[in-house]
C-alpha positions in Angstrom: 5.7 104.3 -28.9 2.4 102.5 -28.7 1.4 99.2 -30.3 -2.1 99.7 -31.8 -4.0 96.4 -32.5 -7.1 97.1 -34.6 -10.2 96.1 -32.7 -11.4 94.3 -35.8 -8.4 91.9 -35.6 -9.1 91.3 -31.9 -12.6 90.1 -32.9 -11.1 87.5 -35.2 -8.4 86.5 -32.7 -11.0 86.0 -30.0 -11.6 82.4 -31.4 -8.0 81.6 -30.1 -8.6 83.0 -26.6 -9.5 79.5 -25.1 -6.2 78.2 -26.4 -4.0 80.5 -24.2 -3.6 81.9 -20.8 -4.3 85.6 -20.4 -0.7 86.8 -20.8 0.0 84.4 -23.7 -3.1 85.7 -25.5 -1.9 89.2 -25.2 1.4 88.1 -26.7 -0.4 86.4 -29.6 -2.3 89.6 -30.5 1.0 91.5 -30.5 2.8 88.9 -32.6 0.0 88.7 -35.1 0.1 92.5 -35.4 3.8 92.4 -35.9 3.6 89.7 -38.6 0.9 91.3 -40.6 2.0 94.8 -40.0 5.8 94.4 -40.6 7.4 95.6 -43.8 10.6 93.9 -42.9 11.9 90.5 -41.7 9.5 88.4 -39.5 12.1 87.0 -37.2 10.8 86.7 -33.6 12.4 90.0 -32.6 11.3 91.5 -35.9 7.6 90.7 -35.0 8.1 92.2 -31.6 9.6 95.4 -33.0 7.0 95.7 -35.7 4.3 95.5 -33.0 5.9 98.5 -31.4 6.9 96.7 -28.2 10.7 96.9 -28.5 10.9 99.8 -26.0 8.3 98.9 -23.4 8.4 95.0 -23.1 11.5 92.8 -23.2 11.9 90.9 -26.4 12.6 87.6 -24.5 8.8 87.4 -23.8 8.3 86.7 -27.5 11.0 84.0 -27.6 9.6 82.4 -24.4 6.1 82.3 -26.0 7.4 79.9 -28.7 10.0 77.9 -26.8 8.5 77.5 -23.3 4.9 78.8 -23.0 2.2 76.2 -22.3 0.0 76.0 -25.4 -0.7 73.5 -28.1 -0.3 74.2 -31.8 -3.0 71.7 -32.8 -5.5 73.5 -30.6 -4.8 76.7 -32.3 -5.1 75.1 -35.7 -8.4 73.4 -34.9 -9.8 76.7 -33.6 -8.9 78.4 -36.8 -10.3 75.4 -38.8 -13.7 75.8 -37.1 -13.7 79.5 -37.8 -12.9 79.0 -41.5 -15.6 76.4 -41.9 -18.1 78.6 -40.0 -17.2 81.5 -42.3 -16.9 79.9 -45.7 -18.6 76.4 -45.7 -22.4 75.9 -45.7 -23.9 74.1 -42.7 -23.2 70.4 -43.2 -21.3 71.1 -46.4 -18.3 69.2 -47.6 -14.8 70.5 -46.6 -12.0 70.2 -49.2 -8.6 69.6 -47.5 -5.2 69.8 -49.2 -2.0 68.2 -47.8 1.5 69.1 -48.9 4.9 69.8 -47.4 7.6 72.4 -47.9 11.2 73.0 -46.8 12.4 76.1 -44.9 16.1 76.5 -45.4 18.1 76.4 -42.1 21.8 75.6 -41.8 22.9 75.8 -38.2 24.1 72.6 -36.6 22.0 73.2 -33.4 18.7 73.8 -35.2 16.3 71.2 -34.2 15.2 68.9 -37.0 17.3 70.6 -39.7 18.4 67.9 -42.2 19.3 67.5 -45.8 16.2 66.4 -47.6 14.0 66.9 -50.6 13.5 70.5 -51.7 11.0 71.0 -54.5 12.3 74.6 -55.1 16.0 73.6 -55.3 17.8 74.0 -58.6 19.7 71.1 -60.1 19.0 67.4 -60.6 19.1 66.3 -57.0 16.6 68.8 -55.5 18.1 68.6 -52.1 18.2 71.3 -49.4 19.0 71.6 -45.7 16.4 72.8 -43.3 13.1 72.2 -41.5 10.4 70.4 -43.5 6.7 70.9 -42.5 3.7 68.8 -43.5 0.9 71.2 -43.9 -2.9 70.7 -44.0 -5.0 73.5 -45.3 -8.8 74.0 -46.0 -9.5 75.0 -49.6 -12.3 77.6 -49.8 -13.8 80.0 -52.3 -14.1 83.6 -50.9 -16.1 86.4 -52.6 -13.2 88.9 -52.7 -10.6 86.6 -54.4 -10.6 85.5 -58.0 -9.5 82.0 -57.1 -9.8 79.4 -54.4 -7.5 79.8 -51.5 -6.0 77.2 -49.2 -5.9 78.4 -45.6 -3.3 76.5 -43.5 -4.5 75.2 -40.1 -2.5 72.1 -39.0 1.2 71.3 -39.2 3.8 68.7 -38.4 7.6 69.0 -38.4 9.0 66.1 -40.5 12.4 64.8 -39.6 13.9 62.1 -42.0 15.5 59.0 -40.5 19.3 58.8 -40.5 20.2 56.8 -43.6 23.3 55.3 -42.0 21.8 54.1 -38.8 18.1 54.1 -39.6 17.4 55.8 -36.2 15.7 59.0 -35.3 13.2 60.9 -37.4 9.5 61.1 -37.4 6.7 59.1 -39.1 6.6 59.4 -42.9 4.9 62.4 -44.4 1.9 60.4 -45.4 1.4 59.0 -41.9 1.7 62.5 -40.5 -0.8 63.8 -43.0 -3.2 61.1 -42.1 -2.9 62.0 -38.4 -3.7 65.6 -39.2 -6.8 64.5 -41.2 -8.0 62.4 -38.3 -7.6 65.4 -36.0 -9.6 67.6 -38.3 -12.3 65.0 -38.9 -12.8 64.7 -35.1 -13.1 68.5 -34.8 -15.7 68.7 -37.7 -18.1 65.9 -37.0 -20.9 67.3 -39.1 -19.0 67.8 -42.3 -17.8 65.4 -45.0 -14.1 65.8 -45.7 -12.5 65.4 -49.0 -8.7 65.1 -48.8 -6.5 65.8 -51.9 -2.7 65.3 -52.1 0.0 65.0 -54.8 1.6 61.7 -55.7 3.9 61.8 -52.8 1.1 61.2 -50.4 -0.3 58.0 -51.8 0.2 54.9 -49.6 -1.2 52.5 -47.0 -1.8 55.3 -44.4 -5.1 56.0 -46.1 -6.7 52.6 -45.3 -9.7 52.5 -43.0 -10.7 56.1 -43.5 -14.0 57.1 -41.7 -17.0 56.9 -43.9 -17.3 60.6 -44.4 -13.6 61.1 -45.3 -12.3 60.5 -48.8 -8.8 60.7 -50.3 -7.9 61.5 -53.9 -4.5 61.5 -55.5 -2.6 60.7 -58.7 -2.0 57.1 -59.6 1.6 56.0 -60.1 2.2 55.1 -63.8 3.4 51.6 -62.8 0.7 50.8 -60.2 -1.2 47.6 -60.9 -4.9 47.6 -60.2 -7.3 44.8 -59.8 -11.0 44.4 -60.1 -13.3 44.8 -57.1 -13.8 42.0 -54.6 -16.0 39.4 -56.4 -19.2 38.1 -54.7 -19.0 35.0 -52.6 -19.5 31.7 -54.5 -20.6 29.6 -51.6 -17.8 27.0 -52.3 -15.4 25.7 -49.8 -12.1 27.5 -49.3 -11.0 31.1 -48.7 -13.1 33.6 -50.7 -11.4 35.8 -53.2 -10.6 39.3 -51.9 -9.7 40.8 -55.3 -10.9 40.5 -58.8 -9.0 39.9 -62.0 -5.8 41.9 -62.8 -6.7 45.1 -64.7 -3.2 46.3 -65.2 -1.6 49.7 -64.9 -3.2 52.9 -66.1 -1.7 52.7 -69.6 -3.0 49.1 -70.0 -6.4 50.0 -68.8 -6.7 53.0 -71.0 -5.6 51.0 -74.1 -7.9 48.1 -73.9 -11.0 48.1 -76.1 -13.4 47.3 -73.2 -12.7 50.6 -71.4 -15.7 52.8 -71.8 -14.8 56.4 -72.6 -17.3 59.2 -72.7 -17.0 62.8 -73.9 -17.7 65.3 -71.0 -16.8 68.8 -69.7 -14.5 69.4 -66.8 -13.5 72.5 -64.9 -9.9 72.6 -63.6 -7.4 75.4 -62.9 -10.0 78.0 -63.8 -10.7 76.7 -67.2 -13.6 74.6 -68.6 -12.9 72.2 -71.4 -14.0 69.0 -73.1 -12.2 65.8 -72.4 -12.7 62.1 -72.7 -13.2 60.3 -69.4 -13.4 56.8 -68.1 -14.3 55.7 -64.5 -13.4 52.2 -63.4 -14.1 50.5 -60.0 -10.9 48.8 -58.8 -8.6 47.8 -55.9 -5.0 49.0 -55.3 -4.0 45.8 -53.7 -0.4 46.5 -52.9 -1.1 49.8 -51.1 -4.7 50.0 -49.9 -5.5 46.3 -49.9 -9.3 45.8 -49.8 -10.3 49.5 -49.7 -12.8 50.0 -52.6 -11.5 52.6 -55.1 -12.3 54.2 -58.4 -9.9 55.0 -61.1 -10.6 58.2 -63.1 -8.9 58.4 -66.4 -8.8 61.8 -68.3 -7.7 62.2 -71.9 -7.4 65.6 -73.5 -8.9 65.7 -77.0 -5.5 66.5 -78.6 -3.7 63.9 -76.5 -1.8 61.2 -78.4 -1.0 59.1 -75.4 -3.6 56.6 -73.9 -4.4 59.1 -71.1 -3.5 62.5 -69.8 -3.9 62.0 -66.1 -5.0 59.1 -63.9 -6.6 59.8 -60.5 -7.4 57.3 -57.8 -10.0 58.0 -55.1 -11.8 56.4 -52.2 -14.9 58.5 -53.1 -17.4 56.0 -54.6 -20.3 58.4 -55.0 -19.1 61.7 -56.6 -19.1 62.0 -60.4 -15.8 61.8 -62.3 -16.1 65.5 -63.2 -16.2 66.4 -59.5 -13.2 64.2 -58.8 -11.2 66.0 -61.5 -12.2 69.4 -60.2 -11.5 68.4 -56.6 -7.9 67.2 -57.4 -7.3 70.5 -59.3 -8.3 72.3 -56.1 -5.0 71.0 -54.6 -3.0 73.7 -56.4 -4.0 76.6 -54.0 -1.9 75.0 -51.2 1.2 75.6 -53.4 0.3 79.3 -53.8 -0.4 79.6 -50.1 3.0 78.2 -49.2 4.6 80.7 -51.6 2.5 83.6 -50.1 3.5 82.5 -46.6 7.2 82.6 -47.5 7.2 85.6 -49.8 4.6 87.9 -48.2 4.5 86.8 -44.5 8.1 85.8 -44.0 7.4 82.3 -42.9 11.0 81.3 -43.3 12.4 84.2 -41.4 12.4 83.0 -37.8 15.7 81.6 -36.6 14.5 79.3 -33.9 16.7 76.4 -32.7 15.0 74.8 -29.7 12.6 71.9 -30.4 9.4 73.6 -29.3 10.3 76.9 -30.9 11.1 75.2 -34.2 7.9 73.2 -34.2 5.8 76.3 -33.4 7.3 79.4 -34.9 7.1 78.8 -38.6 3.6 77.2 -38.5 2.4 80.2 -36.4 3.6 82.5 -39.1 2.0 80.5 -41.9 -1.3 80.4 -39.9 -1.4 84.2 -40.2 -2.5 83.8 -43.8 -5.7 82.2 -42.4 -6.0 84.9 -39.7 -5.6 87.5 -42.4 -8.3 86.1 -44.7 -10.7 85.7 -41.7 -10.0 89.3 -40.7 -10.6 90.7 -44.2 -13.8 88.7 -44.5 -15.1 90.4 -41.4 -13.6 93.9 -41.7 -12.2 94.3 -45.2 -13.7 96.6 -47.9 -13.0 95.1 -51.3 -14.6 97.8 -53.3 -12.6 100.5 -51.5 -9.3 98.6 -51.8 -9.9 97.9 -55.5 -10.6 101.6 -56.3 -7.5 102.5 -54.3 -5.3 100.1 -56.3 -6.8 101.3 -59.6 -5.9 104.9 -58.7 -2.4 104.0 -57.7 -1.8 101.6 -60.7 -4.3 102.5 -63.4 -2.5 100.2 -65.9 -4.0 97.2 -64.2 -7.3 97.6 -66.1 -8.4 94.0 -65.6 -8.1 93.9 -61.9 -11.5 92.8 -60.5 -10.5 91.1 -57.2 -8.2 91.9 -54.3 -5.0 90.0 -53.7 -3.2 88.8 -50.6 -1.0 91.8 -50.9 -4.0 94.1 -50.9 -5.3 92.4 -47.7 -2.0 93.0 -46.0 -2.0 96.7 -47.0 -5.6 97.0 -45.7 -4.5 95.5 -42.4 -1.7 98.0 -42.1 -4.0 100.8 -43.0 -6.5 99.7 -40.4 -3.7 99.5 -37.8 -2.7 103.1 -38.5 -6.1 104.7 -38.9 -8.2 102.8 -36.4 -6.6 104.3 -33.3 -9.9 105.1 -31.7 -10.8 101.4 -31.5 -7.3 100.1 -30.9 -5.7 98.8 -27.7 -2.4 100.2 -26.7 0.6 98.4 -25.4 -0.2 99.3 -21.8 -3.6 97.7 -22.1 -2.2 94.5 -23.5 0.7 94.1 -21.2 -0.4 95.5 -17.8 1.6 94.1 -14.9 -1.5 93.1 -13.0 -3.0 91.1 -15.9 -4.9 88.2 -14.5 -3.9 84.8 -15.9 -6.7 82.5 -17.0 -6.6 78.8 -17.4 -6.1 77.5 -21.0 -9.1 75.5 -22.2 -8.7 72.6 -24.6 -10.1 73.5 -28.0 
């Protein structure tokens, strides 16, 4: 049985070649083929079997790749990030980045980092689950063959909560880990402004002292007290004032008569509608200290409360409408996490060792990014749409492909592109020369 890897996918994976030795890169191509080409579970052995290598190469090679091989997950993620920006972002254009986290259920006692912690998908009042929680950073882009923006995961951190009884162990907070990922991406993309968006969980002091070309936008807590900007120096003796007068929380600010509202149009979640908006310069003293901020208050026309949503941002230049649209672009990361779990089997690997746990699930999630890059280069949206319309003519409004369509296209290419494929013997030749891994 041969493992055919479409030559078109090798062209995409070539951006990862500097991150691996020669044998490890061969393993990567096989695993990616197994993940995107498998109709079943994406356990490590499941990937190996789906790649067609179960009979000719020992399955322990795949396990060693995740648990012991010398390669860095961050280097792989940054290589994919550069490829995404090169493909979908104009030269020097702004890069929108979403940060979030999700729990992958694991219950074994020996699974590294598996703890009881918050699970947004859990039923019940407590929303607690046991497993591995990963902080995820993805680049939000608009691609011509999808009806919506898509978030392409590139960087990851395993989050381990501290022991509540002893206060020991664990990693940095999710917000601190997200800031570390943003710093990595900013260093890798020095020619692009970066706009980070996150939900309310990710607000906090970690976002102080951002580089000038990096901004952060999130929702404001309903009880957060804001102050006016730092007043000008008076020239009098004594310590100068670092913050202005107390403005109050979002409800108080929205209710006072001095707040200037204006009628405008915003685009969010695929819809354009009229709203009332107010933009106020402020400081969030208890969290971001002297960092200049702007509060963006949005009130729907049929809203009876003082405001509908309150956003806080370090971006002092963009219009309020752009801030609202930017925060709404955070939602695709939720869909990408769902696609990663449901369509790519990101929660299937049963790794236990520290390196394997830290690498395996993120590697599977990163295959969504690889898939979109592959389809951008080798996909045929018109052909796939016509094929879907013929097989399901009741979908009369279908105008764009979906992630499922892209996976089907990859499997079709794997089957039919045998003339341009590489067989198992070519990828795993015993005399394969090992190259040195180059830092991304």
